[in-house]
C-alpha positions in Angstrom: -18.6 -1.5 1.8 -15.9 -4.0 2.9 -16.0 -5.7 -0.6 -14.2 -2.8 -2.2 -11.3 -3.1 0.2 -10.5 -6.8 0.3 -13.0 -8.7 -1.9 -13.5 -11.2 0.9 -15.8 -11.8 3.9 -15.8 -14.2 6.8 -17.5 -16.7 4.6 -14.5 -16.9 2.2 -13.7 -15.1 -1.0 -16.7 -13.8 -2.9 -17.1 -14.9 -6.6 -18.7 -13.8 -9.8 -19.0 -15.5 -13.2 -17.8 -12.3 -15.0 -16.6 -8.8 -14.4 -19.5 -7.2 -16.1 -19.5 -4.1 -18.3 -18.4 -0.6 -17.3 -21.9 0.6 -17.6 -23.1 -2.2 -15.3 -20.4 -1.4 -12.7 -21.3 2.4 -12.9 -24.9 1.6 -12.3 -24.0 -0.6 -9.3 -22.0 2.4 -7.9 -25.0 4.6 -8.3 -27.2 2.1 -6.5 -24.7 1.7 -3.6 -24.4 5.4 -3.0 -27.8 6.8 -4.1 -25.8 9.4 -6.0 -25.7 10.2 -9.7 -23.2 13.0 -10.3 -19.8 11.7 -11.5 -18.6 15.2 -12.1 -18.2 14.7 -15.8 -17.0 11.8 -18.0 -13.3 12.3 -18.1 -12.7 9.2 -16.0 -14.7 6.9 -18.4 -12.1 6.4 -21.2 -9.5 4.6 -19.1 -12.0 2.7 -16.9 -13.8 1.4 -20.0 -10.6 0.1 -21.5 -9.6 -1.4 -18.2 -12.9 -3.3 -17.8 -12.7 -4.6 -21.3 -9.2 -5.8 -20.6 -10.3 -7.5 -17.3 -12.9 -9.4 -19.2 -10.4 -10.6 -21.8 -8.6 -14.0 -22.0 -5.3 -12.2 -21.4 -6.5 -11.3 -17.9 -7.6 -14.9 -17.3 -9.7 -13.9 -14.2 -11.1 -16.6 -12.0 -14.5 -16.2 -10.3 -12.7 -14.8 -7.3 -10.7 -12.4 -9.6 -13.9 -11.3 -11.3 -15.4 -10.2 -8.0 -12.2 -8.6 -6.7 -11.4 -6.6 -9.9 -15.0 -5.5 -10.4 -15.0 -4.2 -6.8 -11.8 -2.2 -7.5 -13.4 -0.4 -10.4 -16.6 0.0 -8.5 -14.7 1.5 -5.6 -13.1 4.1 -7.8 -16.6 5.1 -9.1 -18.1 5.1 -5.6 -15.2 7.3 -4.4 -15.8 9.7 -7.3 -19.5 9.9 -6.6 -19.0 10.5 -2.9 -16.3 13.2 -3.4 -18.4 15.1 -5.9 -21.2 15.2 -3.2 -18.7 16.3 -0.6 -17.2 19.0 -2.9 -20.7 20.4 -3.2 -21.4 20.0 0.5 -18.1 21.8 1.5 -17.4 24.4 -1.2 -15.0 26.1 1.2 -12.5 23.3 0.6 -11.5 25.0 -2.6 -9.8 27.8 -0.6 -7.7 25.4 1.5 -3.9 26.1 0.9 -1.5 23.2 0.4 2.1 24.4 0.9 5.3 22.4 0.4 3.8 19.0 0.5 6.2 16.0 0.9 5.9 13.2 -1.7 7.8 10.0 -1.0 8.6 8.2 -4.3 10.6 5.2 -5.3 10.3 1.8 -6.7 8.0 -0.5 -4.7 9.6 -2.3 -1.7 12.4 0.4 -1.3 11.2 1.5 2.2 8.6 4.0 0.9 5.9 2.7 3.2 8.0 2.8 6.4 9.5 6.2 5.6 6.1 7.6 4.8 4.6 6.5 8.1 7.5 7.9 10.0 7.2 11.3 8.3 3.5 11.2 9.1 4.2 10.6 12.8 5.1 14.3 13.3 2.0 16.0 14.9 2.6 18.9 12.5 2.1 16.6 9.5 -0.9 14.8 8.0 -1.1 11.7 5.8 -4.1 10.1 4.1 -5.5 7.5 6.3 -6.6 4.4 4.3 -10.3 4.8 4.9 -10.2 8.4 3.7 -8.3 7.5 0.5 -11.2 5.2 -0.3 -14.0 7.6 0.6 -12.6 11.2 1.1 -14.4 13.6 3.4 -13.3 16.3 5.8 -11.3 14.3 8.4 -13.5 13.8 11.4 -12.1 14.0 15.0 -10.2 10.8 15.7 -12.4 9.8 18.7 -15.5 9.7 16.4 -14.1 7.2 13.8 -15.4 4.1 15.5 -19.0 5.4 15.2 -18.6 6.0 11.4 -20.2 3.1 9.5 -17.8 3.4 6.6 -14.8 3.3 8.9 -16.1 0.4 11.0 -16.9 -1.6 7.9 -13.5 -1.1 6.4 -11.7 -1.8 9.7 -13.7 -5.1 10.1 -12.8 -6.1 6.6 -9.1 -5.6 7.2 -9.2 -7.5 10.5 -10.7 -10.4 8.6 -8.1 -10.0 5.9 -5.3 -10.3 8.5 -6.6 -13.7 9.4 -7.3 -14.9 5.9 -4.1 -13.6 4.3 -1.3 -13.6 6.8 1.3 -13.8 4.1 0.2 -10.6 2.5 -0.1 -8.7 5.7 3.5 -9.8 6.5 4.6 -8.1 3.3 2.5 -4.9 3.6 0.5 -4.4 6.8 -2.7 -2.4 6.4 -5.6 -1.2 8.5 -8.2 1.5 8.0 -6.3 3.9 10.3 -2.9 3.6 8.6 -1.5 6.4 6.4 -1.6 4.9 3.0 -0.8 5.5 -0.7 -2.8 8.1 -2.5 -3.4 6.0 -5.7 -7.0 5.7 -4.8 -7.4 9.5 -5.4 -5.7 9.2 -8.8 -7.8 6.3 -9.9 -10.9 8.6 -9.6 -9.8 9.8 -13.0 -9.2 6.3 -14.3 -5.4 6.7 -14.0 -3.5 4.3 -11.7 -0.6 1.9 -12.1 -2.2 -0.1 -9.3 -4.4 -1.8 -11.9 -1.3 -3.0 -13.8 0.1 -4.3 -10.5 -2.8 -6.6 -10.0 -3.7 -8.0 -13.4 -2.5 -8.5 -17.0 -4.1 -5.6 -18.7 -2.0 -4.8 -21.8 -4.4 -2.5 -23.6 -5.0 -0.4 -20.5 -1.2 -0.3 -19.8 -0.6 1.0 -23.4 -3.3 3.6 -23.0 -2.0 4.8 -19.6 1.5 5.1 -20.9 0.3 7.8 -23.3 -1.7 9.9 -20.9 -1.2 13.3 -19.4 -1.8 13.0 -15.7 -2.5 16.7 -14.9 -6.2 16.2 -14.5 -5.6 13.3 -12.1 -3.3 15.5 -9.9 -5.8 18.4 -10.1 -8.4 16.1 -8.6 -5.8 14.7 -6.2 -5.2 18.2 -4.9 -8.9 18.9 -4.6 -9.3 15.7 -2.5 -6.5 16.8 -0.2 -8.2 20.1 0.2 -11.4 18.3 1.2 -9.8 15.8 3.6 -7.6 18.5 5.2 -10.4 21.0 5.6 -10.1 20.9 9.4 -6.3 20.5 9.5 -5.2 23.4 7.4 -2.1 24.1 9.5 -0.6 20.6 8.9 1.8 19.7 6.1 0.7 16.9 3.8 2.9 13.8 3.4 2.0 11.5 0.5 3.5 8.5 -1.1 2.8 6.4 -4.2 5.1 4.6 -6.7 3.0 6.0 -9.6 4.3 9.5 -8.8 7.5 8.3 -10.6 5.5 8.1 -13.9 4.0 11.6 -13.7 6.6 13.9 -12.1 5.8 16.7 -14.6 2.1 16.6 -13.9 2.8 16.5 -10.1 5.1 19.5 -10.2 2.7 21.4 -12.4 -0.1 21.0 -9.8 2.3 21.2 -6.8 5.1 23.5 -7.9 6.6 23.7 -4.4 6.5 20.0 -3.7 9.3 18.3 -1.8 10.3 15.0 -3.2 11.9 12.2 -1.2 13.3 9.5 -3.4 14.1 6.1 -1.9 16.8 3.9 -3.6 17.5 0.2 -3.2 19.2 -2.5 -5.3 16.7 -3.0 -8.1 17.2 -6.8 -8.1 15.8 -6.9 -4.5 13.1 -4.3 -5.1 11.8 -5.9 -8.3 11.8 -9.4 -6.8 9.9 -8.1 -3.8 7.4 -6.1 -5.9 6.6 -9.3 -7.9 6.1 -11.2 -4.7 3.7 -8.6 -3.4 1.7 -8.7 -6.7 1.6 -12.5 -6.5 0.4 -12.6 -2.9 -2.2 -9.8 -3.5 -3.7 -11.7 -6.5 -3.4 -15.3 -5.3 -6.2 -17.5 -6.9 -7.5 -14.5 -8.9 -6.1 -15.3 -12.4 -4.8 -18.1 -14.4 -2.5 -15.9 -16.5 -1.3 -13.2 -14.0 1.2 -15.6 -12.4 4.9 -16.5 -12.5 6.6 -15.2 -15.6 3.8 -13.0 -16.6 4.0 -11.1 -13.3 7.8 -10.8 -13.8 7.5 -9.5 -17.3 4.8 -7.0 -16.7 6.1 -5.6 -13.5 9.6 -5.3 -14.7 8.4 -3.4 -17.8 6.1 -1.1 -15.8 8.6 -0.3 -13.2 11.5 0.3 -15.6 9.3 2.7 -17.6 8.3 4.5 -14.4 11.9 4.9 -13.2 13.0 6.1 -16.7 10.2 8.7 -16.8 11.2 10.0 -13.3 14.9 10.2 -14.1 14.3 12.0 -17.4 11.9 14.6 -15.8 13.8 15.3 -12.5 16.6 17.5 -13.9 14.0 20.1 -15.0 13.3 21.1 -11.4 15.1 22.7 -8.5 17.5 20.2 -7.0 16.8 21.7 -3.6 13.3 20.2 -3.8 14.7 16.6 -3.9 16.3 14.3 -1.3 17.6 10.8 -2.0 17.4 8.1 0.7 19.5 5.0 0.5 17.5 2.0 1.8 20.4 0.5 3.7 21.1 3.8 5.5 17.4 4.2 6.3 17.2 0.7 7.8 20.3 1.3 9.9 19.1 4.6 11.3 15.4 5.4 10.6 15.0 8.3 13.0 18.3 9.8 11.9 17.3 9.5 8.3 14.0 11.4 8.9 16.0 14.1 10.8 18.2 14.4 7.8 15.2 14.9 5.5 14.0 17.7 7.8 17.4 19.4 7.7 17.6 19.2 3.9 14.2 20.8 3.4 14.7 23.3 6.3 11.7 21.8 8.2 11.7 22.3 12.0 12.8 19.1 13.7 11.1 19.5 17.1 11.7 17.3 20.1 8.0 16.3 19.9 8.4 15.3 16.2 11.6 13.3 17.0 9.9 11.5 19.9 6.9 10.5 17.8 9.0 9.3 14.9 11.0 7.2 17.4 7.8 5.8 18.9 6.3 4.8 15.6 9.6 3.3 14.5 9.7 1.1 17.6 6.1 0.0 17.1 6.8 -1.0 13.5 9.5 -3.5 14.6 7.1 -5.7 16.5 3.6 -7.2 16.5 1.4 -7.4 13.3 3.1 -4.5 11.6 6.5 -6.1 11.7 7.6 -6.9 8.1 8.1 -10.6 7.1 8.8 -11.3 3.5 10.6 -13.9 1.3 11.0 -13.7 -2.5 13.1 -14.9 -5.4 13.5 -13.4 -8.9 13.5 -16.9 -10.4 9.9 -17.5 -9.3 8.9 -14.8 -11.9 11.1 -15.9 -14.8 13.6 -13.1 -14.2 17.4 -13.0 -13.7 19.7 -10.5 -12.0 21.2 -9.7 -15.4 17.8 -8.7 -16.9 16.9 -6.5 -14.0 20.3 -4.7 -13.9 20.1 -4.2 -17.6 16.6 -2.7 -17.3 17.8 -0.2 -14.7 21.3 0.5 -16.1 
């Protein structure tokens, strides 16, 4: 199943002459899993629009892009099939409580990944490990993961990806064990801004902007109940930029959620987000490059931030904490301690020590960030960005 994670193998990027139709991809997901129950058809509308967009001239996909984007849609469908089977296998998941989960939100490249991983370091917390965001199941004991064929296939794929794409891994280091974003759970309903971050899909973007995300968060919660079945005493810590878009739906499903919002100069964060999109999709499209990346990402992220700032005043201010990127970089462990204090979460010596250890690890080796970017590469100016976020 490595194709759904990276779209590449040791023999180089895989290719296809086209993306195929939605029905073709769904049939492929059924063949891969041997499962047929998608749990209804609510996910189909968005994914059908997306696939049609990916096959259009606007998307401009190359053979490498055809393979990669098809695999992303297939992965969402495989994940949906497998979780439906797991829901039936473990019906007791529906009774698992989720209390005061922490959601880290913010524009991309504002420190959300680093902060999320530090918050997940506390032994009393749990995050979504990347392999379990792709294929949710009750989290097995850690010492059994290397014997799980899904885990080993994904880990092998990421190790190869590190070699083949060092620039991308310097921007956003990933492996199958890392706590990751939860957009893979949301995309099981066909709703995810991740697709907009990887391709020029204007019709899908227009459709998504008009959607109520409540069903996506209902399924998101059900997946958390499934994955955390054996860890019910641990607080969930999640993060995903798309939570900015759907705060009302998130709070409807998780009314006691604790929201940590990271803030950074938008000029820097937008330039960095464009660079990430460009590196992640290199050689995949003839149109999703340069100024198109700049235009689409600025529009999407401005709309996301506007939606969040409009919705936020409806909720209890005590459920929100803002984190300045510069202060976080200057004192990561102190920043995490401040979040605990604001939300009245016990800041144990064990938690502080683990947060400090993970912080130290993140500053060296493969996980150490390394990233260069320039707004001009994407046809944007500082004035445009500041006006968009005024």
